[in-house]
C-alpha positions as CSV (number, residue, x, y, z in Angstrom):
1,M,0.6,-19.4,-30.6
2,T,0.3,-21.1,-27.2
3,D,0.0,-19.2,-23.8
4,L,2.4,-19.7,-20.9
5,H,0.7,-21.7,-18.2
6,L,1.5,-22.6,-14.7
7,K,1.7,-26.4,-14.4
8,N,0.2,-26.7,-10.9
9,I,-1.4,-23.5,-9.7
10,E,-2.5,-24.8,-6.3
11,Q,1.1,-26.0,-5.6
12,T,2.4,-22.6,-6.7
13,K,0.0,-20.9,-4.3
14,T,1.1,-23.2,-1.4
15,Q,4.8,-22.6,-2.1
16,I,4.4,-18.8,-2.1
17,I,2.4,-18.8,1.1
18,K,5.0,-21.0,2.8
19,F,7.7,-18.6,1.5
20,I,5.9,-15.6,3.0
21,K,5.4,-17.3,6.4
22,T,9.0,-18.5,6.5
23,T,10.5,-15.1,5.5
24,Y,8.5,-13.2,8.1
25,A,9.3,-15.8,10.8
26,R,13.0,-15.6,10.0
27,A,12.9,-11.8,10.2
28,N,11.0,-12.1,13.5
29,K,8.2,-9.9,12.0
30,Q,4.5,-10.5,12.2
31,T,3.1,-7.6,10.2
32,A,3.3,-6.6,6.5
33,V,3.0,-3.2,4.8
34,I,2.0,-3.3,1.1
35,A,1.2,-0.5,-1.3
36,V,-2.1,-1.3,-3.0
37,S,-2.7,0.3,-6.4
38,G,-5.7,-1.5,-7.6
39,G,-3.8,-3.5,-10.2
40,I,-3.5,-7.3,-10.4
41,D,0.0,-7.6,-9.0
42,S,-0.8,-5.8,-5.7
43,A,-4.2,-7.5,-5.5
44,V,-2.6,-11.0,-5.8
45,S,0.2,-10.1,-3.4
46,L,-2.2,-8.7,-0.8
47,T,-4.4,-11.8,-1.1
48,L,-1.5,-14.2,-0.5
49,L,-0.2,-12.0,2.4
50,A,-3.6,-12.1,4.1
51,E,-3.8,-15.9,3.8
52,A,-0.2,-16.4,5.0
53,L,-0.2,-14.0,7.9
54,G,-3.8,-13.3,8.6
55,S,-5.8,-10.3,7.6
56,N,-5.2,-8.5,10.9
57,Q,-1.4,-8.5,10.3
58,V,-1.6,-6.8,6.9
59,F,-1.4,-3.0,6.6
60,P,-2.4,-1.8,3.1
61,V,-1.3,1.6,2.0
62,F,-3.1,3.8,-0.6
63,L,-0.8,6.3,-2.3
64,P,-2.9,8.4,-4.7
65,Y,-1.4,11.1,-6.8
66,H,-4.0,13.9,-6.6
67,E,-7.4,12.6,-7.8
68,Q,-6.1,9.1,-8.7
69,D,-8.9,6.6,-8.3
70,M,-8.4,4.2,-5.4
71,T,-11.8,2.4,-5.8
72,D,-10.3,-1.0,-7.0
73,A,-7.5,-0.8,-4.4
74,K,-10.0,-0.4,-1.6
75,E,-12.3,-3.1,-3.0
76,I,-9.5,-5.7,-2.9
77,V,-8.7,-4.7,0.7
78,L,-12.3,-5.1,1.7
79,W,-12.5,-8.4,-0.2
80,N,-9.6,-9.7,1.9
81,K,-11.4,-8.5,5.1
82,I,-8.5,-6.3,6.2
83,P,-9.6,-4.3,9.2
84,E,-10.1,-0.6,8.4
85,A,-8.0,0.3,11.4
86,N,-5.0,-1.1,9.4
87,W,-5.7,1.0,6.3
88,R,-3.4,4.0,5.6
89,E,-4.1,6.6,2.9
90,I,-1.1,8.9,2.2
91,P,-1.7,11.3,-0.7
92,I,1.5,12.0,-2.6
93,G,0.4,14.8,-4.8
94,N,1.8,17.8,-2.9
95,S,5.1,16.0,-2.1
96,V,5.6,15.0,-5.8
97,D,4.7,18.4,-7.1
98,Q,7.0,20.2,-4.7
99,L,9.9,17.9,-5.6
100,A,9.2,18.3,-9.3
101,H,9.2,22.1,-8.8
102,N,12.5,21.9,-6.9
103,L,14.1,19.6,-9.5
104,L,12.9,21.7,-12.4
105,I,11.0,18.8,-14.0
106,D,8.8,20.0,-16.8
107,A,5.1,19.0,-16.7
108,D,5.4,17.0,-19.9
109,D,8.5,15.0,-18.7
110,Q,6.4,12.0,-17.7
111,I,9.3,9.6,-17.1
112,R,11.1,11.8,-14.6
113,L,7.8,12.7,-12.9
114,G,6.8,9.0,-12.8
115,N,10.2,8.1,-11.2
116,V,9.6,10.7,-8.5
117,M,6.1,9.3,-7.8
118,A,7.5,5.8,-7.4
119,R,10.3,6.9,-5.1
120,V,8.0,9.0,-2.9
121,R,5.7,6.0,-2.6
122,M,8.8,3.9,-1.5
123,I,9.6,6.5,1.2
124,A,6.0,6.3,2.5
125,V,5.8,2.5,2.8
126,F,9.2,2.0,4.3
127,D,8.5,4.8,6.9
128,L,5.3,3.1,7.9
129,A,7.1,-0.3,8.1
130,K,9.7,1.2,10.4
131,K,6.9,2.8,12.6
132,I,5.0,-0.5,13.1
133,N,8.0,-2.9,12.9
134,A,6.9,-4.6,9.7
135,L,8.4,-5.9,6.5
136,V,7.5,-4.2,3.2
137,C,5.9,-6.6,0.7
138,G,6.7,-5.9,-3.0
139,T,4.5,-6.6,-6.0
140,E,7.1,-7.1,-8.8
141,N,6.7,-10.0,-11.2
142,K,9.3,-11.8,-13.3
143,S,8.3,-10.1,-16.5
144,E,8.8,-6.6,-15.1
145,Y,12.1,-7.7,-13.6
146,Y,13.7,-9.0,-16.9
147,L,12.2,-6.2,-18.9
148,G,13.5,-3.6,-16.5
149,Y,10.0,-2.2,-16.1
150,F,10.5,-0.6,-12.7
151,T,12.0,2.4,-11.1
152,R,15.2,1.7,-9.2
153,F,14.8,2.6,-5.5
154,G,11.1,3.0,-6.2
155,D,8.5,0.4,-6.9
156,E,11.2,-2.4,-7.0
157,A,12.2,-1.6,-3.4
158,A,10.9,-4.2,-1.0
159,D,11.8,-6.6,1.8
160,I,10.0,-9.6,0.2
161,E,8.9,-10.3,-3.3
162,P,6.3,-13.1,-3.4
163,L,5.6,-12.9,-7.2
164,L,9.1,-12.6,-8.6
165,S,9.1,-16.2,-9.8
166,L,6.0,-15.7,-11.8
167,Y,5.6,-14.0,-15.2
168,K,2.8,-11.5,-15.7
169,T,0.5,-14.0,-17.5
170,Q,1.1,-16.5,-14.6
171,V,0.1,-13.9,-12.1
172,R,-3.1,-13.5,-14.0
173,Q,-3.7,-17.2,-13.9
174,L,-3.1,-17.2,-10.1
175,A,-5.5,-14.3,-9.7
176,K,-8.2,-16.4,-11.5
177,H,-7.4,-19.4,-9.2
178,L,-7.7,-17.2,-6.2
179,K,-11.2,-16.1,-7.5
180,L,-10.3,-12.4,-7.3
181,P,-13.1,-10.0,-8.5
182,A,-13.5,-9.8,-12.2
183,Q,-12.1,-6.3,-12.8
184,F,-8.6,-7.4,-11.6
185,L,-8.6,-10.1,-14.3
186,H,-9.5,-7.9,-17.2
187,K,-8.1,-4.4,-16.6
188,A,-5.1,-3.2,-18.6
189,P,-1.8,-3.4,-16.6
190,S,-0.7,0.0,-15.6
191,A,1.9,1.5,-13.2
192,D,-0.5,4.5,-12.9
193,L,2.4,7.0,-13.5
194,W,0.1,9.3,-15.5
195,T,-3.4,9.4,-16.8
196,G,-4.2,6.8,-19.4
197,Q,-0.8,5.1,-19.0
198,T,-0.6,1.4,-19.7
199,D,2.4,-1.0,-19.4
200,E,1.8,-2.6,-22.8
201,Q,1.4,0.6,-24.7
202,E,4.6,1.9,-23.2
203,L,6.5,-1.3,-23.8
204,G,5.3,-1.7,-27.3
205,F,4.2,-5.3,-27.0
206,F,1.8,-7.5,-25.0
207,Y,2.8,-9.4,-21.9
208,K,1.5,-12.7,-23.3
209,D,4.0,-12.5,-26.1
210,A,6.8,-11.2,-24.0
211,D,6.3,-13.9,-21.4
212,L,6.6,-16.7,-24.1
213,I,9.8,-15.1,-25.2
214,L,11.2,-14.5,-21.7
215,E,10.5,-18.1,-20.6
216,Q,12.5,-19.4,-23.6
217,L,15.4,-17.0,-23.1
218,V,15.6,-17.0,-19.3
219,D,14.3,-20.4,-18.2
220,Q,15.1,-22.6,-21.2
221,K,18.4,-20.7,-21.9
222,K,17.6,-20.7,-25.6
223,Q,19.5,-18.6,-28.1
224,L,17.7,-15.8,-29.8
225,S,17.5,-17.7,-33.1
226,E,15.9,-20.7,-31.3
227,V,12.9,-18.8,-29.9
228,G,9.6,-19.9,-31.4
229,D,5.8,-19.3,-31.2
230,V,6.1,-15.5,-31.4
231,D,6.6,-13.1,-34.3
232,S,10.4,-12.5,-34.8
233,R,9.9,-8.8,-34.7
234,I,8.5,-9.0,-31.2
235,V,11.3,-11.4,-30.2
236,Q,13.8,-8.8,-31.3
237,Q,12.0,-6.0,-29.4
238,V,11.9,-8.0,-26.2
239,A,15.6,-9.0,-26.5
240,E,16.6,-5.4,-27.1
241,R,14.6,-4.3,-24.1
242,M,16.3,-6.9,-21.9
243,E,19.7,-5.9,-23.1
244,K,19.0,-2.2,-22.7
245,M,17.7,-2.7,-19.1
246,A,20.2,-5.3,-17.9
247,F,22.2,-2.6,-16.1
248,K,19.4,-2.3,-13.5
249,H,20.3,-5.8,-12.3
250,Q,24.1,-4.9,-12.1
251,V,24.3,-1.5,-10.4
252,P,25.8,-0.3,-8.2
253,Y,29.1,-1.1,-9.9
254,V,31.8,-1.9,-7.3
255,L,35.5,-2.3,-7.4
256,Q,36.4,-5.9,-6.9
């Protein structure tokens, strides 16, 4: 089995940085707000933002749920030399818990609770962006988009998405090219929606397999029966996930 590789990583980096600069200039904005979780996607997005706009123009936001560990998130912000005056930490525990109580969400209903977390975080970053006249930078990648692995009006809400043309394995390659600290290259992908949660455990397959399949189905426009290099059972799982989550790219439905 082969891995999915970027053909020219430096060129990809240059294109994304140009995209960021152009988008902010077109919107007549100079500053960026970004939620930093400590995962690889937000680490790469933050690093590209800092290079494109300058570290002084980036406002990272830490949004911990109760005792959620923000060590890695703060490390990547320090690594990018973002001034501490720009940092914002907004604990979401009380807000999420109050909403969960009002909405009668059981403690073991992790999906509903996770959706509330994502949407509370969205409110926080967009409110800060409004306050300082900034654009919100998202961290979604192409794998998450086609697998529907996001909360609508939550973590997929953004003004600009610099990584949406890259699959998860390609984001990891770009992170290595950017020489990010080692922990960002090796930690298990997680949306941090509950303790011990990982993307791949929840999805039921690895990103490296899913990306090979998605690249063939989405980019090469192959039929399901033509997909190779991956176990057919995983191909079926990914295809079923794509079909099940396709509605997220179509709503809201409107009368034509």
